[in-house]
KEVOSE-955299 format. One record per residue (C-alpha): residue number from 0; residue in three letters; x, y, z. Coordinates in Angstrom, 1 decimal, padded with zeros to 4 digits. Layout:
! KEVOSE-955299
+-----+-----+--------+--------+--------+
|   n | res |      x |      y |      z |
+-----+-----+--------+--------+--------+
| NUM | ala |      X |      Y |      Z |
...
+-----+-----+--------+--------+--------+
This chain:
! KEVOSE-955299
+-----+-----+--------+--------+--------+
|   n | res |      x |      y |      z |
+-----+-----+--------+--------+--------+
|   0 | met |  079.5 |  090.0 |  113.5 |
|   1 | leu |  082.9 |  088.1 |  113.5 |
|   2 | lys |  085.0 |  086.7 |  110.8 |
|   3 | ala |  085.9 |  082.8 |  111.1 |
|   4 | val |  086.9 |  079.7 |  109.3 |
|   5 | leu |  083.8 |  077.6 |  109.2 |
|   6 | ile |  084.0 |  073.7 |  108.6 |
|   7 | glu |  080.7 |  072.2 |  107.1 |
|   8 | lys |  079.6 |  068.8 |  106.0 |
|   9 | asp |  076.2 |  068.5 |  104.3 |
|  10 | glu |  074.6 |  067.4 |  101.0 |
|  11 | gln |  077.2 |  069.6 |  099.0 |
|  12 | gly |  080.1 |  067.7 |  100.7 |
|  13 | tyr |  082.8 |  068.9 |  103.1 |
|  14 | gln |  083.9 |  072.3 |  102.7 |
|  15 | ala |  086.0 |  074.9 |  104.8 |
|  16 | lys |  085.7 |  078.6 |  104.0 |
|  17 | val |  085.9 |  082.1 |  105.7 |
|  18 | thr |  082.6 |  083.5 |  106.6 |
|  19 | glu |  081.0 |  086.0 |  108.9 |
|  20 | leu |  079.1 |  084.8 |  112.0 |
|  21 | pro |  077.1 |  086.8 |  114.8 |
|  22 | glu |  078.6 |  086.5 |  118.2 |
|  23 | ser |  075.5 |  084.8 |  119.3 |
|  24 | arg |  076.6 |  081.7 |  117.3 |
|  25 | leu |  079.6 |  081.1 |  119.5 |
|  26 | pro |  079.1 |  078.1 |  121.9 |
|  27 | glu |  078.7 |  078.3 |  125.6 |
|  28 | gly |  081.5 |  079.3 |  127.7 |
|  29 | asp |  082.6 |  081.1 |  130.7 |
|  30 | val |  085.2 |  083.3 |  128.9 |
|  31 | leu |  084.9 |  085.4 |  125.9 |
|  32 | val |  088.1 |  086.3 |  124.3 |
|  33 | asp |  089.0 |  088.7 |  121.4 |
|  34 | val |  091.4 |  086.5 |  119.6 |
|  35 | glu |  094.5 |  088.3 |  118.2 |
|  36 | tyr |  096.6 |  085.3 |  116.9 |
|  37 | ser |  095.9 |  081.6 |  116.2 |
|  38 | thr |  098.0 |  079.0 |  114.3 |
|  39 | leu |  097.9 |  076.4 |  111.8 |
|  40 | asn |  098.9 |  073.1 |  113.0 |
|  41 | tyr |  099.1 |  069.6 |  111.7 |
|  42 | lys |  095.8 |  068.7 |  113.3 |
|  43 | asp |  094.1 |  072.0 |  112.0 |
|  44 | gly |  095.5 |  070.9 |  108.4 |
|  45 | leu |  093.9 |  067.6 |  108.7 |
|  46 | ala |  090.5 |  069.2 |  109.9 |
|  47 | ile |  090.4 |  071.8 |  107.2 |
|  48 | thr |  091.2 |  069.5 |  104.3 |
|  49 | gly |  089.2 |  066.5 |  105.6 |
|  50 | lys |  092.1 |  064.5 |  105.4 |
|  51 | gly |  091.6 |  063.0 |  109.0 |
|  52 | pro |  088.6 |  062.4 |  111.2 |
|  53 | ile |  089.5 |  065.4 |  113.4 |
|  54 | val |  086.0 |  067.3 |  113.7 |
|  55 | arg |  083.6 |  065.6 |  115.8 |
|  56 | ser |  080.6 |  067.7 |  115.2 |
|  57 | phe |  079.4 |  070.3 |  112.4 |
|  58 | pro |  079.6 |  073.1 |  111.8 |
|  59 | met |  083.0 |  073.5 |  113.5 |
|  60 | val |  085.3 |  076.6 |  113.7 |
|  61 | pro |  088.9 |  074.8 |  113.5 |
|  62 | gly |  092.1 |  076.1 |  115.4 |
|  63 | ile |  093.4 |  074.1 |  118.4 |
|  64 | asp |  094.9 |  077.1 |  119.9 |
|  65 | phe |  094.8 |  080.9 |  120.3 |
|  66 | ala |  096.0 |  083.8 |  122.1 |
|  67 | gly |  094.4 |  087.0 |  122.8 |
|  68 | val |  092.5 |  089.4 |  125.4 |
|  69 | val |  089.5 |  088.4 |  127.6 |
|  70 | lys |  086.5 |  090.7 |  126.5 |
|  71 | ser |  084.2 |  089.4 |  129.4 |
|  72 | ser |  084.4 |  086.8 |  132.1 |
|  73 | ser |  081.9 |  084.9 |  134.3 |
|  74 | asp |  085.0 |  082.9 |  135.7 |
|  75 | pro |  086.5 |  084.9 |  138.8 |
|  76 | ala |  089.9 |  083.6 |  137.6 |
|  77 | phe |  089.8 |  086.1 |  134.7 |
|  78 | ala |  088.8 |  089.6 |  134.0 |
|  79 | ala |  088.3 |  091.8 |  131.0 |
|  80 | gly |  091.8 |  092.8 |  129.7 |
|  81 | asp |  093.6 |  089.7 |  130.9 |
|  82 | arg |  095.9 |  088.2 |  128.2 |
|  83 | val |  095.4 |  084.4 |  127.8 |
|  84 | val |  096.5 |  081.5 |  125.7 |
|  85 | leu |  094.7 |  078.1 |  125.1 |
|  86 | asn |  096.0 |  074.8 |  124.0 |
|  87 | gly |  093.9 |  071.9 |  123.5 |
|  88 | trp |  090.9 |  070.6 |  125.4 |
|  89 | gly |  089.1 |  069.6 |  122.1 |
|  90 | val |  089.0 |  073.1 |  120.9 |
|  91 | gly |  088.8 |  073.1 |  117.1 |
|  92 | glu |  087.5 |  069.4 |  117.3 |
|  93 | gln |  084.4 |  069.3 |  119.7 |
|  94 | his |  084.4 |  072.9 |  120.6 |
|  95 | trp |  084.6 |  076.0 |  118.3 |
|  96 | gly |  088.4 |  077.0 |  118.1 |
|  97 | gly |  090.8 |  079.7 |  117.4 |
|  98 | leu |  090.5 |  080.4 |  113.8 |
|  99 | ala |  088.1 |  083.2 |  114.4 |
| 100 | gln |  088.1 |  086.7 |  115.7 |
| 101 | gln |  086.5 |  085.6 |  119.0 |
| 102 | ala |  086.3 |  082.6 |  121.1 |
| 103 | lys |  084.1 |  081.5 |  123.9 |
| 104 | val |  085.5 |  078.9 |  126.1 |
| 105 | lys |  085.7 |  077.3 |  129.6 |
| 106 | gly |  087.9 |  079.3 |  132.0 |
| 107 | asp |  089.6 |  076.0 |  133.1 |
| 108 | trp |  091.0 |  075.8 |  129.6 |
| 109 | leu |  092.8 |  079.1 |  129.7 |
| 110 | ile |  096.1 |  080.3 |  131.4 |
| 111 | lys |  097.3 |  083.8 |  131.5 |
| 112 | leu |  100.3 |  084.5 |  129.5 |
| 113 | pro |  103.5 |  085.0 |  130.9 |
| 114 | ala |  104.2 |  088.6 |  131.6 |
| 115 | ala |  105.7 |  090.6 |  128.6 |
| 116 | met |  104.9 |  087.7 |  126.0 |
| 117 | pro |  102.6 |  089.2 |  123.2 |
| 118 | ser |  100.0 |  087.0 |  121.5 |
| 119 | arg |  102.0 |  086.8 |  118.3 |
| 120 | leu |  105.1 |  085.1 |  120.0 |
| 121 | ala |  102.8 |  082.9 |  122.1 |
| 122 | met |  101.3 |  081.7 |  119.0 |
| 123 | ile |  104.8 |  081.2 |  117.1 |
| 124 | ile |  105.3 |  078.9 |  120.1 |
| 125 | gly |  101.6 |  077.5 |  120.1 |
| 126 | thr |  100.5 |  074.0 |  120.6 |
| 127 | ala |  103.6 |  072.9 |  118.5 |
| 128 | gly |  106.0 |  074.6 |  121.0 |
| 129 | tyr |  104.0 |  073.8 |  124.1 |
| 130 | thr |  104.1 |  070.2 |  123.2 |
| 131 | ala |  107.8 |  070.2 |  122.4 |
| 132 | met |  108.5 |  071.7 |  126.0 |
| 133 | leu |  106.4 |  068.9 |  127.4 |
| 134 | cys |  108.6 |  066.4 |  125.7 |
| 135 | val |  111.7 |  068.2 |  127.0 |
| 136 | met |  110.2 |  068.1 |  130.7 |
| 137 | ala |  109.4 |  064.6 |  130.4 |
| 138 | leu |  113.1 |  063.7 |  129.4 |
| 139 | glu |  114.4 |  065.9 |  132.2 |
| 140 | lys |  112.1 |  064.3 |  134.8 |
| 141 | his |  113.7 |  061.1 |  133.6 |
| 142 | gly |  116.9 |  062.3 |  134.4 |
| 143 | ile |  118.3 |  063.0 |  130.8 |
| 144 | arg |  120.9 |  065.7 |  130.8 |
| 145 | pro |  123.4 |  067.1 |  128.2 |
| 146 | gly |  126.6 |  065.3 |  127.9 |
| 147 | pro |  126.2 |  061.6 |  127.9 |
| 148 | gly |  124.7 |  061.5 |  124.4 |
| 149 | asp |  123.1 |  063.3 |  121.4 |
| 150 | ala |  119.3 |  064.2 |  121.3 |
| 151 | leu |  117.4 |  063.2 |  118.4 |
| 152 | val |  114.5 |  065.3 |  117.0 |
| 153 | thr |  112.4 |  063.9 |  114.0 |
| 154 | gly |  110.2 |  065.9 |  111.8 |
| 155 | ala |  112.5 |  068.5 |  112.1 |
| 156 | gly |  111.4 |  071.1 |  109.8 |
| 157 | gly |  107.9 |  071.0 |  111.3 |
| 158 | gly |  106.3 |  073.1 |  114.1 |
| 159 | val |  107.3 |  070.5 |  116.9 |
| 160 | gly |  110.6 |  069.6 |  115.5 |
| 161 | ser |  111.6 |  073.4 |  115.0 |
| 162 | ile |  110.9 |  074.4 |  118.5 |
| 163 | ala |  112.4 |  071.2 |  120.0 |
| 164 | ile |  115.7 |  071.7 |  118.4 |
| 165 | met |  115.9 |  075.2 |  119.7 |
| 166 | leu |  115.0 |  074.0 |  123.3 |
| 167 | leu |  117.2 |  071.1 |  123.4 |
| 168 | ser |  120.1 |  073.1 |  121.9 |
| 169 | lys |  119.5 |  076.1 |  124.4 |
| 170 | leu |  119.7 |  073.5 |  127.3 |
| 171 | gly |  123.2 |  072.2 |  126.1 |
| 172 | phe |  122.4 |  069.2 |  124.1 |
| 173 | arg |  124.0 |  068.3 |  120.8 |
| 174 | val |  121.0 |  067.8 |  118.4 |
| 175 | ile |  120.6 |  065.4 |  115.5 |
| 176 | ala |  117.7 |  066.6 |  113.3 |
| 177 | ser |  116.0 |  064.1 |  111.0 |
| 178 | thr |  114.2 |  065.6 |  107.7 |
| 179 | gly |  113.0 |  064.5 |  104.4 |
| 180 | arg |  114.0 |  068.1 |  102.9 |
| 181 | pro |  117.7 |  068.4 |  102.7 |
| 182 | glu |  117.2 |  071.9 |  101.4 |
| 183 | glu |  116.2 |  072.9 |  105.0 |
| 184 | arg |  119.7 |  072.1 |  106.3 |
| 185 | pro |  120.7 |  075.9 |  106.8 |
| 186 | tyr |  117.3 |  076.6 |  108.6 |
| 187 | leu |  117.8 |  073.6 |  111.0 |
| 188 | gln |  121.4 |  074.5 |  111.7 |
| 189 | ser |  120.3 |  078.0 |  112.5 |
| 190 | leu |  118.0 |  076.5 |  115.0 |
| 191 | gly |  120.8 |  074.8 |  116.7 |
| 192 | ala |  121.0 |  071.4 |  115.0 |
| 193 | ala |  124.6 |  069.9 |  114.8 |
| 194 | glu |  123.9 |  067.0 |  112.5 |
| 195 | ile |  121.2 |  066.5 |  109.8 |
| 196 | ile |  120.3 |  063.0 |  108.9 |
| 197 | asp |  117.7 |  061.8 |  106.1 |
| 198 | arg |  114.4 |  060.8 |  107.4 |
| 199 | ala |  114.8 |  057.7 |  104.9 |
| 200 | ser |  117.4 |  056.2 |  107.2 |
| 201 | leu |  114.6 |  055.8 |  110.0 |
| 202 | ser |  111.3 |  055.3 |  108.0 |
| 203 | glu |  111.8 |  051.8 |  106.9 |
| 204 | pro |  111.4 |  048.5 |  108.7 |
| 205 | gly |  114.6 |  048.0 |  110.6 |
| 206 | lys |  116.2 |  045.3 |  113.1 |
| 207 | pro |  114.6 |  045.0 |  116.7 |
| 208 | leu |  118.1 |  046.2 |  118.2 |
| 209 | gln |  120.4 |  048.6 |  116.4 |
| 210 | lys |  123.7 |  050.4 |  117.0 |
| 211 | glu |  123.2 |  052.9 |  120.0 |
| 212 | arg |  123.2 |  056.5 |  118.5 |
| 213 | trp |  121.4 |  058.9 |  120.9 |
| 214 | ile |  120.5 |  059.1 |  124.6 |
| 215 | ala |  117.2 |  060.9 |  124.1 |
| 216 | ala |  114.8 |  061.6 |  121.2 |
| 217 | ile |  111.7 |  063.7 |  120.4 |
| 218 | asp |  109.6 |  061.9 |  117.8 |
| 219 | ser |  106.3 |  063.4 |  116.1 |
| 220 | val |  106.3 |  060.7 |  113.4 |
| 221 | gly |  105.5 |  057.4 |  114.9 |
| 222 | ser |  105.4 |  054.0 |  113.1 |
| 223 | his |  108.6 |  052.5 |  111.7 |
| 224 | thr |  110.3 |  055.8 |  112.5 |
| 225 | leu |  109.7 |  055.5 |  116.2 |
| 226 | ala |  110.3 |  051.6 |  116.1 |
| 227 | asn |  114.0 |  052.6 |  114.7 |
| 228 | ile |  114.5 |  055.5 |  117.2 |
| 229 | cys |  113.7 |  052.9 |  120.1 |
| 230 | ala |  116.1 |  050.4 |  118.5 |
| 231 | ser |  119.0 |  053.0 |  118.3 |
| 232 | thr |  118.8 |  054.5 |  121.7 |
| 233 | lys |  121.5 |  054.1 |  124.2 |
| 234 | ala |  121.0 |  052.3 |  127.4 |
| 235 | asp |  118.7 |  053.8 |  130.2 |
| 236 | gly |  117.8 |  056.5 |  127.7 |
| 237 | ala |  114.3 |  057.9 |  126.8 |
| 238 | val |  112.1 |  058.8 |  124.1 |
| 239 | ala |  109.1 |  061.4 |  124.1 |
| 240 | ala |  106.6 |  060.5 |  121.4 |
| 241 | cys |  104.1 |  063.1 |  120.5 |
| 242 | gly |  103.1 |  062.5 |  116.8 |
| 243 | met |  101.9 |  060.1 |  114.1 |
| 244 | ala |  102.6 |  061.8 |  110.7 |
| 245 | gln |  104.0 |  058.2 |  109.4 |
| 246 | gly |  101.2 |  056.2 |  111.1 |
| 247 | leu |  099.6 |  055.1 |  114.3 |
| 248 | asp |  101.3 |  051.7 |  114.4 |
| 249 | leu |  104.3 |  050.9 |  116.4 |
| 250 | pro |  106.2 |  048.0 |  115.0 |
| 251 | val |  108.7 |  047.6 |  117.8 |
| 252 | gly |  110.0 |  044.4 |  119.6 |
| 253 | val |  110.5 |  044.4 |  123.4 |
| 254 | ala |  114.5 |  044.1 |  122.9 |
| 255 | pro |  115.1 |  048.0 |  123.6 |
| 256 | phe |  113.0 |  048.1 |  126.6 |
| 257 | ile |  114.3 |  044.9 |  128.2 |
| 258 | leu |  118.0 |  044.8 |  127.1 |
| 259 | arg |  118.8 |  048.6 |  127.3 |
| 260 | gly |  116.2 |  049.8 |  129.8 |
| 261 | leu |  114.6 |  052.2 |  127.3 |
| 262 | thr |  111.6 |  054.2 |  128.5 |
| 263 | leu |  109.0 |  055.5 |  126.0 |
| 264 | tyr |  106.9 |  058.4 |  127.0 |
| 265 | gly |  103.6 |  059.2 |  125.5 |
| 266 | ile |  103.0 |  063.0 |  125.4 |
| 267 | asn |  099.3 |  064.1 |  125.6 |
| 268 | ser |  099.2 |  068.0 |  125.2 |
| 269 | val |  095.5 |  068.3 |  125.1 |
| 270 | thr |  094.5 |  067.7 |  128.7 |
| 271 | arg |  097.3 |  068.7 |  131.0 |
| 272 | pro |  096.9 |  069.9 |  134.5 |
| 273 | lys |  096.8 |  073.6 |  134.6 |
| 274 | ala |  100.1 |  073.6 |  136.8 |
| 275 | glu |  101.9 |  071.6 |  134.3 |
| 276 | arg |  100.8 |  073.9 |  131.4 |
| 277 | val |  101.8 |  076.9 |  133.4 |
| 278 | glu |  105.3 |  075.4 |  134.2 |
| 279 | ala |  105.7 |  074.7 |  130.5 |
| 280 | trp |  104.9 |  078.2 |  129.1 |
| 281 | asp |  106.9 |  079.8 |  132.0 |
| 282 | arg |  110.1 |  077.6 |  130.8 |
| 283 | leu |  109.2 |  078.6 |  126.9 |
| 284 | ala |  109.4 |  082.3 |  128.0 |
| 285 | ser |  112.7 |  081.9 |  129.9 |
| 286 | leu |  114.4 |  079.8 |  127.2 |
| 287 | leu |  113.3 |  081.4 |  123.9 |
| 288 | ser |  113.7 |  084.8 |  122.7 |
| 289 | ala |  111.9 |  086.9 |  120.2 |
| 290 | ser |  114.6 |  086.6 |  117.7 |
| 291 | asp |  114.8 |  082.8 |  118.1 |
| 292 | leu |  111.2 |  082.5 |  117.5 |
| 293 | glu |  111.0 |  084.7 |  114.4 |
| 294 | lys |  113.3 |  082.1 |  112.5 |
| 295 | thr |  110.5 |  079.7 |  112.6 |
| 296 | ala |  107.5 |  082.0 |  111.7 |
| 297 | ile |  105.5 |  082.5 |  108.7 |
| 298 | glu |  102.5 |  084.8 |  109.2 |
| 299 | ile |  099.3 |  084.7 |  107.2 |
| 300 | gly |  095.9 |  086.2 |  107.4 |
| 301 | leu |  092.4 |  084.3 |  108.1 |
| 302 | gly |  091.7 |  084.5 |  104.4 |
| 303 | glu |  094.8 |  082.6 |  103.5 |
| 304 | val |  094.3 |  079.7 |  106.0 |
| 305 | val |  092.4 |  077.2 |  103.7 |
| 306 | pro |  095.1 |  077.2 |  100.9 |
| 307 | ala |  097.8 |  077.0 |  103.5 |
| 308 | ala |  096.2 |  074.0 |  105.2 |
| 309 | ala |  096.5 |  072.3 |  101.8 |
| 310 | arg |  100.1 |  073.1 |  101.4 |
| 311 | leu |  100.9 |  072.1 |  105.0 |
| 312 | met |  099.2 |  068.6 |  104.2 |
| 313 | asn |  101.5 |  068.3 |  101.3 |
| 314 | gly |  104.5 |  068.9 |  103.3 |
| 315 | gln |  105.4 |  072.3 |  101.8 |
| 316 | val |  105.5 |  074.4 |  104.8 |
| 317 | arg |  108.2 |  074.5 |  107.6 |
| 318 | gly |  108.3 |  075.9 |  110.9 |
| 319 | arg |  105.3 |  077.6 |  112.4 |
| 320 | thr |  102.6 |  079.1 |  110.5 |
| 321 | ile |  100.9 |  081.8 |  112.5 |
| 322 | val |  097.4 |  083.3 |  111.8 |
| 323 | asp |  096.4 |  087.2 |  112.3 |
| 324 | val |  092.8 |  086.8 |  112.6 |
| 325 | asn |  092.1 |  090.4 |  112.1 |
| 326 | arg |  093.4 |  090.4 |  108.6 |
+-----+-----+--------+--------+--------+
């Protein structure tokens, strides 16, 4: 038997709870993993609380990422004892995910963890940090480098935002952090933010072209916030968009794109090629130390996941929430 968070939808309604399941209930897959750590991401919060149409079939074990040790494998790329990590691929949405003591998945969805990176640190990074790294890589491929201007990070107190601040600061950028929680100023400064701005300055409808303020941005908010970011980006700058916390809409005109040569990159972390995933995780391992990552982490046990998901959706959680699935 294994413990798992299970989401069910039946005549009694939509509910998520911790339960015990036989290993035989796990879905088909090439690789069986003993999960050590998972995380609680925004998408997991939507799934567990039912506040978003994330789960595609029921019952479902949520958890869009996990790290652990291979127990058995029919995929020749993996053997028992390999330490692995998974991000995306519909896990926790269409295929049972990582908020359980075991997971059975396709080998193509896994990559081996960088040497000497324990599962706990991998999940402090998690999908949020991996997505932040993909955003940074997109900006770098565009040619953005430290020096010509600041880099903005929105949703700064969240998982993507926290790791994005650290990464950009480590790479030499002057980072502006946008947050709606002014009490988090010391935390954001400890991550490397040089300037803190109120998210209210970006979240309302604004002019289609505004004063140039930054050369690059990583946005996890969307809607009017993303529109104002684009309107305030310097000539030939770039914005990496990876979230929709404010909304799916994008009420932006063409002026920033035509008059300033702005480039907007959409970051899809779910189905990236394996080579790109390996590159991102190798970069994360080289740039972030354990002491860096521990600043962002709150650890909970599997039994605490459901109430923690409610707090996450109410904006009461900062940084990264990691889940020890064995306690």
